[in-house]
LOSEKOL-896284 format. One record per residue (C-alpha): x, y, z; residue in three letters. Coordinates in steps of 0.05 Angstrom, whole numbers, plus 5000, padded with zeros to 4 digits. Layout:
N
XYZAla ...
This chain:
101
493388552939Met 487288702982Lys 489088123028Leu 496088393036Val 493489073056Leu 488388783104Val 493788373137Leu 498588963141Leu 493489423172Phe 490888913220Ser 497888823249Cys 499489563257Leu 495889683324Pro 499389093356Leu 506089313331Leu 504990043351Ala 503189863423Gly 509389443432Ala 513989983405Gln 511490613440Glu 518090743475Lys 522290683412Leu 524091283369Pro 519291323310Lys 524491133258Asp 526690513298Val 519390293308Ala 518190363234Gln 524289943219Phe 521889403267Val 515089393233Glu 518189343163Asn 523088803186Ala 517488383215Gln 513288453152Met 519488283110Cys 520587643150Glu 513187463146His 512687533071Phe 519487223057Ala 516786583090Gly 510786543043Glu 510686202976Trp 504985982932Asp 506785602868Asp 499585462852Asn 497086182850Asp 501186632805Lys 497187252823Ala 498287132898Arg 505687002886Gln 506287682851Arg 502988012911Glu 507887662958Ile 513787862915Thr 511588592914Gln 510588582990Ala 517488282999Ile 520788802954Glu 517289372990Gln 518189153063Ser 524988823056Cys 527889373013Gly 525489913061Gln 527789523123Ala 534689403093Gln 535690153077Arg 533190333147Gln 537689813180Trp 543990113150Lys 541990833165Arg 539490693236Leu 545590273254Ser 549990883240Ala 545191383271Lys 544591013337Tyr 551690743340Ala 552791043409Gly 546390783439Gln 547090043459Pro 539689933476Lys 537390173408Leu 543089813374Gln 540589163405Lys 533489293381Val 536089443311Ile 540688833310Ala 535288373338Asp 530488573283Asn 535388553226Ala 533187843210Asn 535987413154Asp 530687653105Ala 532788383116Val 540288233115Arg 540087803052Ser 534888183011Phe 536688312939Arg 531788662893Lys 529488192838Ser 530788392766Ser 
């Protein structure tokens, strides 16, 4: 879990600088969507503890991004530039996320 947190916090300054001109809620969505895609691409069959950390990170980032995606799509429906940012970041991991049982 510590590794996940270190990775997350080390990426935040890079993401924040690139998203300064976006509304805060859209920038947060982009960050969650990128983390969702990152963790959805990881898998470690040999380390069960690491796999639990990855699964938790996926559920948190993908679940949050999916909820934000739906809400922001409606909120910014009349703003084509923001709609494009939202659509471009609603990656397959965000769109197809289903919470595990």
